[in-house]
VEXGU-423450 format. One record per residue (C-alpha): x, y, z. Coordinates in Angstrom, 1 decimal, m for minus. Layout:
+--------+--------+--------+
|      X |      Y |      Z |
+--------+--------+--------+
|      X |      Y |      Z |
...
+--------+--------+--------+
END
This chain:
+--------+--------+--------+
|      X |      Y |      Z |
+--------+--------+--------+
|   m6.8 |   15.7 |   19.6 |
|   m3.0 |   15.9 |   20.9 |
|   m0.4 |   16.0 |   18.4 |
|    1.3 |   12.7 |   19.9 |
|   m2.0 |   11.2 |   18.7 |
|   m1.6 |   11.5 |   15.5 |
|    2.1 |   10.8 |   15.4 |
|    1.6 |    7.4 |   17.2 |
|   m1.7 |    6.6 |   14.7 |
|    0.8 |    7.1 |   12.0 |
|    3.1 |    4.8 |   13.4 |
|    0.7 |    1.9 |   14.1 |
|   m0.8 |    2.7 |   10.3 |
|    2.9 |    1.8 |    9.2 |
|    3.7 |   m1.0 |   11.3 |
|    0.6 |   m2.5 |   10.2 |
|    1.5 |   m1.4 |    6.3 |
|    5.1 |   m3.0 |    6.6 |
|    3.4 |   m6.7 |    7.2 |
|    2.4 |   m6.5 |    3.7 |
|    5.5 |   m6.1 |    2.3 |
|    8.1 |   m8.1 |    4.3 |
|    8.5 |  m10.8 |    1.7 |
|    8.6 |   m8.6 |   m1.0 |
|   13.0 |   m8.4 |   m0.8 |
|   13.2 |  m12.3 |   m0.2 |
|   10.7 |  m13.5 |   m2.6 |
|   13.1 |  m15.6 |   m4.1 |
|   14.3 |  m17.0 |   m1.2 |
|   11.1 |  m18.0 |    0.2 |
|    9.9 |  m19.4 |   m3.2 |
|   13.6 |  m21.9 |   m2.6 |
|   12.2 |  m22.7 |    0.9 |
|    9.0 |  m23.5 |   m0.4 |
|    9.8 |  m25.0 |   m3.9 |
|    8.2 |  m22.6 |   m5.9 |
|    9.5 |  m21.5 |   m9.3 |
|   11.3 |  m18.5 |   m9.6 |
|    9.2 |  m16.8 |  m12.3 |
|    6.1 |  m17.8 |   m9.6 |
|    8.1 |  m16.0 |   m6.8 |
|    5.3 |  m12.9 |   m6.8 |
|    2.6 |  m14.9 |   m6.0 |
|    3.9 |  m14.7 |   m2.2 |
|    3.0 |  m10.6 |   m2.6 |
|   m0.2 |  m11.7 |   m4.6 |
|   m2.0 |  m13.8 |   m2.4 |
|   m0.8 |  m11.4 |    0.5 |
|   m2.5 |   m8.4 |   m1.2 |
|   m5.5 |  m11.0 |   m2.1 |
|   m5.9 |  m11.8 |    1.7 |
|   m6.1 |   m7.3 |    1.9 |
|   m8.2 |   m6.9 |   m0.7 |
|  m10.7 |   m9.7 |    1.0 |
|  m10.6 |   m7.5 |    3.8 |
|  m10.8 |   m4.0 |    2.7 |
|  m14.3 |   m5.1 |    1.1 |
|  m15.7 |   m7.5 |    3.2 |
|  m14.2 |   m6.5 |    6.7 |
|  m13.2 |   m2.9 |    6.6 |
|  m17.4 |   m1.7 |    5.6 |
|  m18.2 |   m3.2 |    9.3 |
|  m16.4 |    0.2 |   10.6 |
|  m19.8 |    1.9 |    9.0 |
|  m21.8 |   m1.0 |   11.5 |
|  m19.7 |   m1.9 |   14.5 |
|  m18.0 |    0.1 |   17.3 |
|  m14.5 |    0.7 |   15.0 |
|  m12.1 |    0.0 |   18.0 |
|  m13.2 |   m3.5 |   18.7 |
|  m12.7 |   m4.1 |   15.2 |
|   m9.5 |   m2.5 |   14.7 |
|   m8.4 |   m4.5 |   17.8 |
|   m9.8 |   m7.9 |   16.2 |
|   m8.1 |   m7.2 |   13.2 |
|   m4.6 |   m6.5 |   14.6 |
|   m5.5 |   m9.9 |   16.7 |
|   m5.3 |  m12.0 |   13.8 |
|   m2.2 |  m10.2 |   12.1 |
|   m0.3 |  m11.3 |   15.6 |
|   m1.3 |  m15.0 |   14.9 |
|   m1.2 |  m14.9 |   11.2 |
|    2.9 |  m13.8 |   11.7 |
|    3.4 |  m16.5 |   14.0 |
|    1.8 |  m19.1 |   11.7 |
|    4.3 |  m17.5 |    8.9 |
|    7.4 |  m17.8 |   11.1 |
|    6.6 |  m21.6 |   12.0 |
|    5.4 |  m22.8 |    8.6 |
|    7.5 |  m24.9 |    6.7 |
|    5.2 |  m26.3 |    3.8 |
|    3.9 |  m24.6 |    1.3 |
|   m0.5 |  m24.6 |    1.8 |
|    0.0 |  m23.3 |    5.6 |
|    2.2 |  m20.8 |    4.2 |
|   m0.1 |  m19.5 |    1.8 |
|   m3.2 |  m19.5 |    4.2 |
|   m0.8 |  m17.4 |    6.2 |
|   m0.3 |  m15.2 |    4.0 |
|   m3.9 |  m14.9 |    3.1 |
|   m4.4 |  m14.3 |    6.9 |
|   m1.5 |  m11.2 |    7.2 |
|   m3.3 |   m9.3 |    4.5 |
|   m6.2 |   m9.5 |    5.9 |
|   m5.2 |   m8.5 |    9.3 |
|   m3.6 |   m5.9 |    7.5 |
|   m6.5 |   m4.1 |    6.3 |
|   m6.9 |   m2.6 |    9.7 |
|   m5.1 |    0.0 |    8.7 |
|   m8.3 |    1.5 |    6.2 |
|  m10.7 |    1.2 |    9.5 |
|   m7.8 |    3.7 |   11.1 |
|   m7.9 |    6.1 |    8.5 |
|  m11.6 |    7.0 |    8.1 |
|  m11.3 |    6.9 |   12.0 |
|   m9.0 |    9.3 |   12.3 |
|  m10.0 |   11.4 |    9.7 |
|  m13.3 |   11.9 |   11.6 |
|  m12.3 |   12.9 |   14.3 |
|  m11.2 |   16.6 |   12.5 |
|  m12.6 |   19.1 |   10.8 |
|  m13.0 |   18.8 |    7.3 |
|  m10.3 |   21.9 |    6.8 |
|   m8.1 |   19.4 |    8.1 |
|   m8.7 |   16.2 |    6.7 |
|   m6.4 |   16.5 |    3.9 |
|   m3.6 |   17.4 |    6.0 |
|   m4.5 |   14.2 |    9.0 |
|   m4.5 |   12.0 |    6.0 |
|   m1.1 |   13.0 |    4.7 |
|    0.5 |   12.7 |    8.4 |
|   m1.2 |    8.7 |    8.1 |
|    0.0 |    8.1 |    4.9 |
|    3.5 |    9.1 |    5.7 |
|    3.7 |    6.8 |    8.9 |
|    2.2 |    4.1 |    6.1 |
|    5.1 |    5.2 |    3.6 |
|    7.8 |    5.2 |    6.5 |
|    6.7 |    1.4 |    7.3 |
|    6.5 |    0.4 |    3.6 |
|    9.8 |    1.7 |    3.2 |
|   11.8 |    0.3 |    6.5 |
|    9.9 |   m3.4 |    5.9 |
|   12.0 |   m4.2 |    3.1 |
|   15.7 |   m3.4 |    4.3 |
|   14.6 |   m4.9 |    8.1 |
|   13.2 |   m8.0 |    6.4 |
|   16.4 |   m8.0 |    4.4 |
|   18.8 |   m7.6 |    7.3 |
|   16.8 |   m9.6 |    9.4 |
|   17.2 |  m12.8 |    6.7 |
|   20.9 |  m12.3 |    6.3 |
|   22.0 |  m11.7 |   10.3 |
|   19.3 |  m14.0 |   12.0 |
|   16.9 |  m16.4 |    9.6 |
|   14.4 |  m16.5 |    6.8 |
|   11.1 |  m16.3 |    9.2 |
|   12.8 |  m13.9 |   11.8 |
|   11.6 |  m11.1 |   10.7 |
|    7.8 |  m13.0 |   11.2 |
|    8.2 |  m13.4 |   14.8 |
|    9.6 |   m9.4 |   15.2 |
|    6.7 |   m8.1 |   13.3 |
|    4.3 |  m10.4 |   15.7 |
|    6.2 |   m8.3 |   18.6 |
|    5.3 |   m4.8 |   16.7 |
|    1.9 |   m5.8 |   16.5 |
|    1.7 |   m7.1 |   20.2 |
|    3.1 |   m3.8 |   21.2 |
|    0.8 |   m1.6 |   19.0 |
|   m2.5 |   m3.5 |   19.9 |
|   m1.3 |   m3.0 |   23.8 |
|   m1.2 |    0.9 |   23.3 |
|   m4.1 |    0.9 |   20.9 |
|   m6.1 |   m0.4 |   23.6 |
|   m5.6 |    2.2 |   25.9 |
|   m5.2 |    5.3 |   24.0 |
|   m8.3 |    4.6 |   21.1 |
|  m11.5 |    6.3 |   22.2 |
|  m15.0 |    4.2 |   21.2 |
|  m16.7 |    5.4 |   17.7 |
|  m19.5 |    4.2 |   17.5 |
|  m21.0 |    4.5 |   13.8 |
|  m24.2 |    6.5 |   12.9 |
|  m27.3 |    4.0 |   13.3 |
|  m28.5 |    2.1 |   10.6 |
|  m31.3 |   m0.9 |    9.8 |
|  m28.7 |   m2.5 |    7.0 |
|  m27.6 |   m5.8 |    8.2 |
|  m24.3 |   m7.4 |    7.3 |
|  m25.3 |   m8.9 |    3.9 |
|  m27.2 |   m5.6 |    3.4 |
|  m24.3 |   m3.5 |    4.2 |
|  m22.1 |   m5.1 |    1.9 |
|  m24.4 |   m5.0 |   m1.1 |
|  m25.3 |   m1.6 |   m0.6 |
|  m21.5 |   m0.9 |   m2.0 |
|  m22.6 |   m2.0 |   m5.7 |
|  m24.7 |    1.2 |   m6.1 |
|  m21.9 |    3.0 |   m4.3 |
|  m19.5 |    2.3 |   m6.8 |
|  m22.0 |    2.7 |   m9.5 |
|  m23.2 |    6.3 |   m8.5 |
|  m20.2 |    8.0 |   m7.3 |
|  m18.2 |    9.2 |  m10.4 |
|  m15.2 |   10.4 |   m7.7 |
|  m14.9 |    6.8 |   m6.1 |
|  m14.6 |    5.0 |   m9.9 |
|  m11.9 |    7.9 |  m11.4 |
|   m9.5 |    8.1 |   m8.4 |
|   m9.6 |    4.2 |   m7.6 |
|   m8.9 |    3.4 |  m11.1 |
|   m6.3 |    6.3 |  m10.9 |
|   m4.6 |    4.6 |   m8.1 |
|   m4.8 |    1.1 |   m9.1 |
|   m2.1 |    2.0 |  m11.8 |
|    0.0 |    4.3 |   m9.6 |
|   m0.2 |    1.2 |   m6.9 |
|    0.1 |   m1.4 |   m9.6 |
|    3.3 |    0.4 |  m10.6 |
|    4.8 |    0.5 |   m7.3 |
|    4.1 |   m3.2 |   m6.6 |
|    5.4 |   m4.0 |  m10.1 |
|    8.8 |   m1.6 |   m9.4 |
|    9.3 |   m3.6 |   m6.0 |
|    9.0 |   m7.0 |   m7.0 |
|   11.2 |   m6.3 |   m9.8 |
|   14.0 |   m4.2 |   m8.6 |
|   15.3 |   m6.4 |   m5.6 |
|   15.5 |   m9.6 |   m8.2 |
|   17.2 |   m7.4 |  m10.8 |
|   20.1 |   m6.3 |   m8.3 |
|   20.8 |   m9.2 |   m6.8 |
|   21.8 |  m10.6 |  m10.6 |
|   22.9 |   m7.4 |  m11.6 |
|   26.6 |   m6.4 |  m12.5 |
|   27.2 |   m5.3 |   m8.9 |
|   25.6 |   m8.5 |   m7.5 |
|   23.9 |   m7.0 |   m4.4 |
|   23.8 |   m9.5 |   m1.2 |
|   20.5 |   m8.8 |    0.9 |
|   21.9 |   m6.5 |    2.7 |
|   22.5 |   m4.5 |   m0.4 |
|   19.3 |   m4.9 |   m1.6 |
|   18.3 |   m3.8 |    2.3 |
|   20.6 |   m0.4 |    1.7 |
|   18.5 |    0.3 |   m1.7 |
|   15.0 |   m0.6 |    0.0 |
|   15.7 |    2.4 |    1.9 |
|   15.2 |    4.5 |   m1.4 |
|   11.3 |    6.1 |   m1.7 |
|   12.0 |    8.4 |    1.6 |
|   10.6 |   11.4 |   m0.7 |
|    6.9 |    9.2 |   m0.5 |
|    6.7 |    9.7 |    3.1 |
|    8.0 |   13.5 |    2.3 |
|    5.2 |   13.9 |   m0.6 |
|    2.3 |   12.9 |    2.0 |
|    1.7 |   15.1 |    4.0 |
|    2.1 |   18.4 |    1.4 |
|   m0.2 |   16.3 |   m0.8 |
|   m2.8 |   16.6 |    1.7 |
|   m1.8 |   20.5 |    2.4 |
|   m2.5 |   20.9 |   m1.1 |
|   m5.6 |   19.6 |   m1.3 |
|   m6.9 |   21.4 |    1.6 |
|   m5.9 |   24.5 |    0.0 |
|   m8.2 |   23.6 |   m3.2 |
|   m5.0 |   22.5 |   m5.7 |
|   m6.0 |   19.1 |   m5.7 |
|   m6.3 |   18.8 |   m9.6 |
|   m2.7 |   20.1 |  m10.3 |
|   m1.5 |   17.7 |   m7.7 |
|   m3.0 |   14.9 |   m9.2 |
|   m1.3 |   15.9 |  m12.4 |
|    2.1 |   16.6 |  m10.6 |
|    1.9 |   13.1 |   m9.0 |
|    1.2 |   11.2 |  m12.4 |
|    3.9 |   13.0 |  m14.2 |
|    6.4 |   11.9 |  m11.7 |
|    5.5 |    8.6 |  m11.9 |
|    5.9 |    8.8 |  m15.6 |
|    9.2 |    9.8 |  m15.3 |
|   10.4 |    7.7 |  m12.7 |
|   10.4 |    4.5 |  m15.1 |
|   11.5 |    6.6 |  m18.1 |
|   14.8 |    8.0 |  m16.9 |
|   15.9 |    4.3 |  m16.4 |
|   16.2 |    4.0 |  m20.3 |
|   18.8 |    7.1 |  m21.0 |
|   21.4 |    5.3 |  m18.9 |
|   23.9 |    2.4 |  m19.5 |
|   22.5 |   m0.4 |  m17.3 |
|   25.4 |   m2.1 |  m14.6 |
|   26.9 |    1.6 |  m14.4 |
|   27.8 |    3.4 |  m11.3 |
|   25.3 |    6.0 |  m12.8 |
|   23.0 |    3.9 |  m13.7 |
|   22.6 |    2.5 |   m9.8 |
|   21.8 |    6.8 |   m8.9 |
|   19.4 |    6.8 |  m11.6 |
|   17.8 |    3.7 |  m10.1 |
|   17.4 |    5.3 |   m6.5 |
|   16.1 |    8.6 |   m8.3 |
|   13.5 |    6.7 |  m10.0 |
|   12.6 |    4.7 |   m6.0 |
|   12.2 |    7.7 |   m4.9 |
|    9.8 |    9.3 |   m7.3 |
|    7.7 |    6.3 |   m7.5 |
|    7.0 |    6.2 |   m4.2 |
|    6.5 |   10.1 |   m3.8 |
|    4.1 |    9.8 |   m6.6 |
|    2.4 |    7.0 |   m5.3 |
|    1.9 |    8.0 |   m1.9 |
|    0.8 |   11.5 |   m3.3 |
|   m2.2 |   10.2 |   m5.0 |
|   m3.1 |    7.6 |   m2.3 |
|   m4.1 |   10.8 |   m0.4 |
|   m5.2 |   12.8 |   m2.8 |
|   m7.8 |   10.0 |   m3.7 |
|   m8.7 |    9.4 |    0.1 |
|   m9.3 |   12.7 |    0.9 |
|  m11.6 |   13.2 |   m2.5 |
|  m13.7 |   10.3 |   m1.5 |
|  m14.3 |   11.3 |    2.4 |
|  m15.6 |   14.5 |    1.1 |
|  m18.5 |   12.2 |   m0.5 |
|  m20.7 |   11.3 |    2.4 |
|  m19.4 |   10.7 |    6.0 |
|  m21.8 |    8.3 |    6.9 |
|  m20.2 |    6.0 |    4.1 |
|  m16.8 |    6.5 |    4.6 |
|  m15.6 |    3.1 |    5.5 |
|  m17.2 |    1.8 |    2.9 |
|  m16.5 |    4.0 |    0.2 |
|  m12.7 |    3.4 |    1.6 |
|  m13.4 |   m0.4 |    1.1 |
|  m14.2 |   m0.1 |   m2.5 |
|  m11.6 |    2.5 |   m3.4 |
|   m8.7 |   m0.1 |   m1.8 |
|  m10.4 |   m3.0 |   m3.0 |
|   m9.9 |   m2.1 |   m6.8 |
|   m6.4 |   m0.3 |   m5.6 |
|   m5.0 |   m3.4 |   m4.5 |
|   m6.2 |   m5.6 |   m7.9 |
|   m3.9 |   m2.9 |   m9.3 |
|   m0.9 |   m3.9 |   m7.0 |
|   m1.8 |   m8.0 |   m7.3 |
|   m1.3 |   m7.6 |  m10.8 |
|    1.7 |   m5.6 |  m10.3 |
|    3.3 |   m7.9 |   m8.4 |
|    2.3 |  m10.9 |  m10.0 |
|    3.4 |   m9.4 |  m13.6 |
|    6.6 |   m8.2 |  m12.5 |
|    8.3 |  m11.2 |  m11.4 |
|    7.2 |  m12.6 |  m15.0 |
|    8.4 |   m9.7 |  m16.8 |
|   11.6 |   m9.8 |  m15.8 |
|   12.5 |  m13.0 |  m15.7 |
|   11.3 |  m12.8 |  m19.3 |
|   12.9 |  m10.0 |  m20.6 |
|   15.3 |   m8.4 |  m18.2 |
|   15.4 |   m5.1 |  m17.2 |
|   14.9 |   m2.8 |  m20.1 |
|   11.8 |   m4.8 |  m21.0 |
|   10.6 |   m4.6 |  m17.4 |
|   10.5 |   m0.8 |  m16.6 |
|    9.5 |   m0.5 |  m20.2 |
|    6.1 |   m2.1 |  m18.9 |
|    6.6 |   m0.2 |  m16.0 |
|    6.1 |    2.9 |  m17.5 |
|    2.7 |    1.6 |  m18.8 |
|    0.9 |    1.9 |  m15.3 |
|    1.5 |    6.0 |  m14.6 |
|    0.8 |    6.5 |  m18.1 |
|   m2.7 |    5.0 |  m18.4 |
|   m3.5 |    6.8 |  m15.0 |
|   m2.3 |   10.2 |  m17.0 |
|   m4.7 |    9.1 |  m20.2 |
|   m7.3 |    8.6 |  m17.8 |
|   m6.9 |   12.0 |  m16.0 |
|   m6.8 |   14.0 |  m18.9 |
|   m9.9 |   12.3 |  m20.4 |
|  m11.6 |   14.4 |  m17.4 |
|  m12.5 |   17.7 |  m19.4 |
|  m13.2 |   15.5 |  m22.4 |
|  m16.3 |   13.9 |  m20.8 |
|  m16.9 |   16.8 |  m18.8 |
|  m16.5 |   15.0 |  m15.0 |
|  m16.2 |   17.5 |  m12.2 |
|  m14.6 |   16.0 |   m9.0 |
|  m17.5 |   16.0 |   m6.1 |
|  m16.9 |   17.8 |   m2.5 |
+--------+--------+--------+
END
């Protein structure tokens, strides 16, 4: 495959993933607009992630059953409609319904990842996944400042109309460049396909562990990026939406770390890379407790913290997906669906818990609780030797 194909697929993944995070830096404004209590603002992000979870559990497994190109384009079409609804919605119920649909449609990312990986040799898959995850992290990184800037310069709902336009461009381009991919023939019906995932989960230790690890890391990620914008607006610096937008650019290390993590895994250093990813996550929250809040040094440390966390989260996302894609090529979509459902549960918990933690205990309390997420991941990882676990290849 041409290099330009991977570049565009990485771009497409980033544009799709951005849909999940546009609301994150403007949660308090959205809560105001919809009449939601400030301490429940995280519910907007939680519902998006619920929709995403439904998509990866009930739609992504269809990649093992139906032609992949049609599935991807259909899900992108759903996202376009949902973004237009978000832009037009003025009341709570239709907004929440559209939010769930956005998450559902955005799960197309997790059809694209195994679909693209399947086109390459096993020796290259870590690097391919890393490239795609680099695009995903860039999409997430730019979604937050873009949402803040468009809100500040145009209107609260401008970013949703912008997203609909971007998704329409991706739809048009993918419809012409994607090769068809029909999964291997199977006698399973849709209900049997979904039910078979229960046995996969119970009998696949690699899936169980990698999913739990990333659920903890993604929970930390969503916890941080839900609380940090709230804290910056209310800090001594009194950030505006433009200020939050500039801060949200912190996270470039996440995009840089992803392809390197994939290369390390391809060379057989997956365990060492996993340990480093969790250690970086622990350090990212820990360093916030060694500086005085409100100082210039504190702001610099916060930027470092954001970069470290994004690097650790994106690195393990690549390591985890590469590990499960090596298990059984015929079942990649279902394995990936299960992986992402569990990961998304961690993210939904982090988003919902983050807003509550900040409003009831401030930044010091929040960053202390955030530390628990990567710490649990590290403890689970270190338990592998105690239980005699060896990762499948």
